[in-house]
C-alpha positions, 0 to 999 in steps of 0.5 A: 630628193628621193629618186624612185623608178617607175611604178609596177602597175601599168602606168608610165608614172614614176613613183614620185609622180604618184606620191606627189598627187596623193600626198596632199589628199592624205595629209588633209585627211590625217589632219582632219582626223587628228582635229576630230580626235583632239576634239572628241577626246577633250570633250570626252575628258571634260564630261568624265571629269565633270561627272567623276565616279559616275557611269558617264566617267566609267563609260568614257574610261571603258571607251577610251581603253577599248579605243587604245587596245583594239587594233585599227584594222579590226576597228575599221572592219567593225565600222564598215559593217 
């Protein structure tokens, strides 16, 4: 087990305690995001395959390319505004 020292913040908790408190929430958020992304990706892929060589297919292709190309911190800033 990793043994971290006390936190730099003005709390009397160790880093292990802070990680133990926040890890379940982060894991839940990550799993929910993963399942939503898989579901949306499968549906978008099915729509693109069904409407092959139409504006739907090209729109899905452009959306997927932009989604992979744009860094996540820029995409997050755009979503916040």
